[in-house]
C-alpha positions in Angstrom: 120.6 53.4 72.5 118.3 52.0 69.7 115.7 54.7 70.3 118.5 57.3 70.2 119.8 55.8 67.0 116.3 56.0 65.5 116.3 59.9 65.9 117.3 62.0 62.9 120.4 64.1 63.4 118.3 67.3 63.7 116.2 65.5 66.4 119.3 64.3 68.2 120.7 67.8 68.3 117.5 69.2 69.6 117.4 66.5 72.4 121.0 67.3 73.2 120.3 71.1 73.5 117.3 70.3 75.8 119.4 68.1 78.0 122.1 70.8 78.3 119.6 73.5 79.5 117.8 71.1 81.8 114.4 70.8 80.0 112.4 67.8 80.8 112.3 65.0 78.2 108.6 64.6 78.4 106.5 66.8 76.0 103.7 67.1 78.7 106.2 68.3 81.3 107.6 70.8 78.9 104.2 72.2 78.2 103.4 72.6 81.9 106.9 74.3 82.5 106.0 76.7 79.6 102.6 77.5 81.0 104.0 78.2 84.5 106.8 80.3 83.1 104.3 82.3 81.1 102.0 82.8 84.1 104.9 83.8 86.4 106.3 86.1 83.7 102.9 87.8 83.4 102.6 88.2 87.1 106.1 89.6 87.3 105.4 92.2 84.6 102.2 93.3 86.2 104.1 93.7 89.6 106.8 95.8 87.9 104.1 98.2 86.7 101.8 98.1 89.9 104.5 98.5 92.5 106.0 101.9 91.5 102.6 103.4 90.9 101.1 105.4 93.9 98.3 103.4 95.6 95.3 105.7 95.8 92.9 102.9 96.8 94.4 102.3 100.3 92.9 103.3 103.6 93.6 107.0 103.1 91.2 107.1 100.1 88.1 106.3 102.0 85.3 108.8 102.3 86.0 111.4 104.9 89.7 111.6 104.3 91.9 113.3 101.7 90.4 114.8 98.6 92.9 115.1 95.6 91.3 118.2 94.4 93.4 121.3 94.6 92.2 124.0 97.0 93.6 127.6 96.7 93.7 130.2 99.5 90.3 131.9 99.7 88.4 129.3 97.9 85.0 128.4 99.5 82.1 126.1 98.9 78.6 125.8 100.5 78.8 123.4 103.4 75.2 122.7 104.0 74.6 119.9 106.6 75.0 116.2 107.1 78.0 113.9 107.1 79.5 115.4 104.0 79.2 118.9 105.4 80.9 117.8 108.6 83.7 116.2 106.7 84.2 119.4 104.7 84.2 121.6 107.7 86.9 119.2 109.3 88.9 119.5 106.0 88.7 123.2 106.0 89.8 123.5 109.6 92.6 121.1 109.0 94.0 123.2 106.1 93.6 126.4 108.1 95.6 124.8 111.0 98.5 123.3 109.0 99.1 126.3 106.7 100.8 128.3 109.5 102.7 125.3 110.8 104.1 124.8 107.3 105.0 128.4 106.9 106.7 128.3 110.4 108.7 125.3 109.5 109.8 126.5 106.1 110.7 130.0 107.5 112.8 128.5 110.2 114.7 126.2 107.8 115.4 129.0 105.3 116.3 131.7 107.9 118.3 129.2 110.0 116.5 130.3 113.2 114.1 128.5 115.6 115.4 125.3 114.2 114.7 123.4 117.4 110.9 124.3 117.1 110.9 123.3 113.4 112.7 120.1 114.2 109.9 119.3 116.8 107.3 119.5 114.0 108.7 116.3 112.5 107.5 112.8 113.2 109.9 110.6 115.2 111.0 108.8 112.0 112.1 112.0 110.4 113.6 113.4 113.6 115.9 110.4 113.6 116.8 110.9 109.9 117.5 114.7 110.3 119.9 115.7 113.0 119.2 119.1 114.7 122.9 119.7 115.2 123.4 119.2 111.4 120.6 121.7 110.7 122.2 124.3 113.1 125.5 123.7 111.2 123.8 124.4 107.9 124.0 120.6 106.8 121.4 118.1 105.6 118.6 120.7 105.4 115.3 119.5 103.8 115.2 122.7 101.7 118.5 123.7 100.0 119.6 126.2 97.5 117.0 128.8 98.7 118.7 132.0 99.8 117.9 133.2 103.4 116.3 136.4 101.9 113.8 134.5 99.8 110.2 135.4 100.0 108.2 132.6 101.8 105.3 131.8 99.4 101.9 130.6 100.1 101.2 126.9 100.0 99.0 125.3 97.3 96.9 122.4 98.7 97.5 119.2 96.8 95.1 117.2 98.9 93.4 117.6 102.2 91.5 115.7 104.8 90.5 115.9 108.4 93.8 114.1 109.5 96.0 114.5 106.4 97.0 117.6 104.4 99.6 117.8 101.6 100.9 121.2 100.6 103.3 122.3 97.8 105.3 125.5 97.9 107.0 127.2 95.0 110.2 129.1 95.5 110.8 131.1 92.3 114.4 131.6 91.4 115.8 134.4 89.3 114.6 134.5 85.7 118.2 134.1 84.4 118.4 130.7 86.1 117.2 128.2 83.6 116.8 125.4 86.1 113.5 126.7 87.1 111.8 127.1 90.5 112.3 125.0 93.5 109.3 123.1 94.8 108.8 121.7 98.2 106.2 118.9 98.9 105.3 118.9 102.6 102.6 116.7 104.2 101.3 116.9 107.7 99.3 114.3 109.6 97.3 114.6 112.7 98.1 112.0 115.5 97.2 112.1 119.2 95.7 115.6 118.7 98.9 117.1 117.2 99.8 117.9 113.5 103.3 116.7 112.5 105.3 116.6 109.2 105.6 113.1 108.0 106.8 113.9 104.4 109.3 116.2 102.9 110.5 116.3 99.3 112.3 119.0 97.3 112.0 119.1 93.5 112.3 121.5 90.6 109.7 123.1 88.4 109.7 123.1 84.7 107.4 124.0 81.8 105.3 120.9 82.6 105.7 120.7 86.4 104.5 123.4 88.8 103.1 123.6 92.3 99.7 122.6 91.0 100.8 119.1 89.8 104.0 118.4 91.6 103.4 115.0 93.1 106.7 113.1 93.9 106.7 109.4 94.9 105.0 108.6 98.2 103.5 112.1 98.6 99.8 111.5 97.6 97.4 109.6 100.0 97.9 105.9 100.2 101.2 106.0 98.2 103.6 105.7 101.1 103.7 101.9 101.0 101.8 99.0 99.6 100.4 96.8 102.3 100.2 93.0 102.0 96.4 93.1 101.7 96.8 95.0 98.4 98.6 91.9 97.0 96.0 89.3 97.9 93.8 89.8 94.8 96.8 89.5 92.5 98.0 86.3 94.4 94.6 84.7 94.5 94.1 85.5 90.8 97.6 83.9 90.0 96.7 80.8 92.0 93.3 80.6 90.2 95.0 80.8 86.9 97.5 78.2 87.7 94.7 75.9 88.9 92.7 76.5 85.7 95.7 75.6 83.5 96.4 72.5 85.6 92.8 71.3 85.2 92.8 71.9 81.5 96.0 70.1 81.1 94.6 67.2 83.3 91.5 67.0 81.1 93.5 66.9 77.9 95.8 64.3 79.3 92.8 62.2 80.1 91.4 62.5 76.6 94.7 61.5 75.2 94.9 58.4 77.5 91.3 57.5 76.5 92.0 57.6 72.8 95.1 55.6 73.3 
């Protein structure tokens, strides 16, 4: 009580506010809490920025798998010889294989025919999401608002690899329709010797978005999900920073004790 009485009114008010919000009375503990809050806040801000961004540094970005350069129909390049040439040949073969499959799938969905064959081109996860009976009834189709008489366009290659190819199709709507064209991102993956569709996403074109740069979330290689291993550098860096702050605080406390 005597120590409390020695406080000035302003100091007493500050102490009361600290007590109400649960802050420790010790200045040293308050500094440590502030440091930890600052570190966790910085890590949280970094996570909010890092998580939504596509991860292009995952397994799919290793040499020999998808290239993010666009490849138009008829575009060729000298192959030469060696590992790079073999990879390029495999990539070219992959693109040539998946183009007809994508065209077959899109044609079936728009024309509402051969839907069973189109449904069989989906990976099991997408088959469980899309019901064949719904498709046959005209419901829950992955490509909507496209008339049955629409021209089936060629596909622009967004990225390609021996076992993964991403394509984008542009369905131009009438010029009087200001909403722009309809874009479809479709990705095919080779597994157990068979190419299957593992990603479908419809979007709309605009003055700044076309089939050459349409890249919805999860479409590009490595952006499907973020594995736990991708977070280890962040976690280790956070632990290292906390350890450094604790050591600095311990050293300063030791100096203060020595002076006292």
